[in-house]
C-alpha positions as CSV (number, residue, x, y, z in Angstrom):
1,M,9.3,24.3,8.8
2,K,12.6,22.8,8.3
3,K,11.4,19.3,7.5
4,K,9.1,20.7,4.5
5,K,12.0,22.8,3.3
6,L,14.1,19.5,3.2
7,L,11.5,17.7,1.5
8,F,10.8,20.5,-1.0
9,I,14.9,20.2,-1.9
10,M,14.5,16.7,-2.3
11,G,11.7,17.0,-4.6
12,L,13.7,19.5,-6.7
13,L,16.8,17.1,-6.8
14,F,14.6,14.2,-8.1
15,L,13.1,16.5,-10.8
16,L,16.6,17.5,-11.9
17,T,17.8,13.8,-11.9
18,G,14.7,12.4,-13.6
19,C,14.0,9.8,-11.2
20,T,10.8,7.5,-10.5
21,A,9.4,6.6,-7.1
22,D,7.9,3.4,-5.8
23,Y,6.5,4.3,-2.2
24,T,4.9,1.3,0.1
25,L,3.7,1.8,3.5
26,T,3.1,-1.4,5.8
27,I,0.8,-1.3,8.7
28,D,0.5,-4.4,10.7
29,Q,-2.3,-5.3,13.0
30,D,-0.1,-4.2,15.9
31,L,-0.2,-0.7,14.2
32,N,3.5,-0.9,13.2
33,F,4.5,1.4,10.4
34,T,7.2,0.3,7.8
35,E,8.4,2.8,4.9
36,E,9.9,1.5,1.8
37,I,10.8,3.7,-1.2
38,N,12.5,3.0,-4.3
39,V,13.9,5.8,-6.4
40,S,15.1,4.9,-9.7
41,E,16.6,5.7,-12.9
42,D,16.1,4.9,-16.4
43,N,19.5,3.4,-17.9
44,S,18.7,5.2,-21.0
45,Y,19.4,8.5,-19.0
46,F,22.9,7.7,-18.3
47,T,23.2,6.9,-22.1
48,S,22.3,10.1,-23.1
49,N,24.2,12.3,-20.8
50,N,27.4,10.0,-20.7
51,Q,26.9,10.0,-16.9
52,N,28.7,7.4,-14.6
53,V,26.2,5.1,-13.0
54,D,28.3,4.7,-9.7
55,D,28.7,8.4,-9.4
56,Y,24.9,8.7,-9.5
57,I,24.4,6.0,-7.1
58,N,27.2,7.3,-4.8
59,M,25.3,11.0,-5.3
60,Q,21.6,9.6,-3.9
61,K,23.3,7.6,-1.4
62,T,25.0,10.7,0.0
63,I,22.0,13.0,-0.2
64,Y,20.0,10.2,1.6
65,E,22.4,9.1,4.1
66,N,23.2,12.8,5.1
67,N,19.9,14.5,5.5
68,P,17.2,13.4,8.2
69,P,14.3,11.7,8.0
70,Y,16.2,10.0,5.0
71,S,19.3,9.4,7.2
72,L,17.2,7.1,9.3
73,F,16.4,4.6,6.5
74,N,18.8,1.3,5.7
75,Y,19.7,1.6,2.0
76,K,20.8,-0.5,-0.7
77,V,21.7,-0.4,-4.4
78,N,19.0,-1.6,-6.7
79,K,19.8,-2.4,-10.3
80,T,17.9,-4.1,-13.0
81,Q,18.5,-4.6,-16.7
82,T,16.3,-1.2,-17.5
83,T,16.8,0.8,-14.0
84,T,19.2,2.0,-11.4
85,G,18.7,3.4,-8.2
86,V,18.5,3.2,-4.6
87,T,16.0,1.3,-2.1
88,G,15.4,2.6,1.3
89,K,13.6,1.1,4.3
90,R,12.7,2.1,7.8
91,K,10.8,-0.5,10.1
92,N,8.6,-0.9,12.9
93,M,7.6,2.7,13.7
94,D,4.4,3.9,16.1
95,L,1.9,6.0,14.7
96,N,3.6,9.2,16.3
97,T,6.9,8.4,14.9
98,F,5.6,7.7,11.4
99,A,3.4,10.9,11.1
100,N,6.3,13.2,12.5
101,N,9.0,11.6,10.4
102,S,7.4,10.1,7.1
103,I,9.4,10.7,4.0
104,L,6.4,10.0,1.6
105,Y,7.3,11.7,-1.8
106,G,9.1,14.4,-1.1
107,S,7.4,17.4,-2.5
108,L,4.3,15.5,-4.1
109,F,2.5,16.1,-0.9
110,S,3.1,19.0,1.6
111,S,2.1,17.1,4.6
112,I,-0.1,14.0,5.9
113,Q,-2.6,13.5,8.6
114,V,-2.8,10.4,10.7
115,T,-5.3,10.0,13.6
116,H,-6.2,6.8,15.6
117,E,-9.7,7.0,17.4
118,N,-12.5,5.0,18.2
119,N,-10.9,1.9,16.4
120,Q,-10.2,3.6,13.4
121,L,-7.2,4.9,11.8
122,K,-7.7,7.8,9.2
123,F,-4.8,8.6,7.1
124,T,-4.8,11.5,4.3
125,T,-2.5,13.6,2.5
126,T,-2.8,17.4,2.0
127,D,-1.8,19.7,-0.6
128,Y,-1.2,17.9,-3.7
129,Q,1.7,19.4,-5.9
130,E,0.7,19.8,-9.4
131,N,4.0,20.8,-10.8
132,F,5.7,17.7,-9.5
133,F,5.9,16.1,-13.0
134,Q,6.5,19.2,-14.8
135,K,9.6,18.9,-17.1
136,P,12.9,20.8,-16.0
137,F,14.5,23.6,-18.3
138,V,17.6,22.1,-18.5
139,P,17.8,20.1,-21.9
140,L,18.6,16.2,-21.9
141,N,17.5,16.1,-17.9
142,P,14.5,13.6,-17.8
143,Y,11.9,14.4,-15.1
144,Y,9.3,12.6,-12.8
145,Q,7.2,10.4,-15.1
146,R,5.5,8.5,-12.4
147,A,5.1,7.8,-8.9
148,T,2.9,5.1,-6.7
149,F,2.1,4.6,-3.6
150,T,1.1,1.1,-2.1
151,L,-0.7,0.3,1.1
152,K,0.0,-3.2,2.4
153,T,-2.1,-4.1,5.6
154,P,-3.8,-7.1,7.3
155,L,-6.4,-4.8,8.9
156,K,-9.9,-4.0,7.3
157,V,-9.8,-1.1,4.9
158,I,-13.5,0.7,5.7
159,Q,-12.6,3.1,3.4
160,S,-10.2,4.3,0.5
161,N,-10.0,6.2,-2.9
162,A,-7.2,3.6,-4.2
163,D,-7.0,3.4,-7.6
164,S,-6.5,-0.4,-7.5
165,M,-6.9,-2.7,-4.8
166,N,-7.1,-6.2,-3.5
167,A,-9.1,-6.8,-0.4
168,E,-8.1,-10.4,0.1
169,T,-4.3,-9.5,-0.2
170,G,-4.8,-6.2,1.8
171,V,-2.7,-4.2,-1.0
172,Y,-4.2,-0.7,-2.2
173,T,-2.5,1.2,-4.8
174,W,-2.4,4.9,-6.1
175,S,-0.8,5.8,-9.3
176,F,0.5,9.5,-10.2
177,D,1.7,10.8,-13.4
178,A,1.8,13.9,-15.3
179,N,-1.8,13.3,-16.7
180,T,-3.1,12.6,-13.2
181,Q,-5.5,14.9,-11.8
182,P,-4.8,16.3,-8.7
183,K,-5.6,14.2,-5.9
184,N,-4.9,13.3,-2.2
185,I,-4.4,9.7,-0.8
186,E,-7.0,8.8,1.8
187,F,-8.0,5.6,3.6
188,I,-9.5,4.5,6.9
189,L,-8.6,1.4,8.7
190,D,-10.6,-0.7,11.4
191,T,-8.0,-1.5,14.0
192,R,-9.9,-3.8,15.7
193,V,-8.2,-7.4,15.6
194,S,-10.2,-10.8,16.0
195,E,-8.6,-13.2,18.6
196,Q,-8.2,-16.0,15.5
197,D,-6.3,-12.9,14.0
198,K,-4.4,-12.3,17.2
199,M,-3.4,-16.1,17.3
200,L,-2.3,-16.2,13.6
201,G,-0.4,-13.3,14.2
202,F,1.3,-14.6,17.1
203,I,2.1,-18.1,15.2
204,K,3.4,-16.1,12.3
205,K,5.6,-13.9,14.4
206,F,6.7,-16.9,16.7
207,W,6.8,-19.5,14.4
208,F,10.2,-21.1,15.6
209,I,8.6,-21.9,18.9
210,P,6.5,-24.8,17.7
211,C,9.5,-26.1,15.9
212,I,11.9,-26.3,18.8
213,L,8.9,-27.8,20.8
214,L,8.6,-30.8,18.3
215,I,12.3,-30.9,18.0
216,L,12.6,-31.3,22.0
217,L,9.5,-33.6,21.8
218,I,11.1,-35.8,19.4
219,G,14.1,-35.9,21.2
220,I,12.8,-37.0,24.5
221,V,10.9,-39.5,22.4
222,K,13.8,-41.4,21.4
223,I,15.6,-41.0,24.8
224,M,12.7,-43.0,26.2
225,M,13.0,-45.5,23.4
226,T,16.7,-46.0,24.0
227,V,16.3,-46.1,27.6
228,R,13.5,-49.0,27.2
229,K,15.5,-50.8,24.8
230,N,18.6,-50.7,27.0
231,N,16.4,-51.9,29.9
232,K,15.1,-54.8,28.1
233,I,18.8,-55.5,27.5
């Protein structure tokens, strides 16, 4: 209940500041979960409201860094020519940790359900909040105009209701805005990993080991050549 209350409060803060959110969930073949969220504001907001950009960023970071589960993320300032905001990332959570501490969108969904049975990981959000994109009553205050949810995974996606997808790269995207019909995010992953994929994953994770072995081999060959050359002399 405490977590839901916090998420609701964060959702209200997003509404008042007029943020947009891009959320990315990465699930690797070992079922490690990584969350990343980019909350940003269009720079025109600061011009119209005469607000200091640095004050805005400090306000955001203070909110995130002092309130769990947001305080568990690593944050950095993200500035572009058109937007200003904060990006947060939390790496390598197991399934239970993710299910109990996921931030998702704040108040866009009230909760998530994640289960792993019979080599299938099932993910679904519940209770889509239709008022998430409503305009605030305060004049000049912008509001949430869009949000995206992106899944990245090397695992096979058996089923999903994604708006766009690329099975080759393992990227699935859901888009939300004021005109979006109420919907939840649903997908099912096949968590079985072939021996070939396991080997490729091992090589990718420990790529430096072959490099070290190659350097050692080259060093041994050079030493042997030097010794042989000295013996001939």
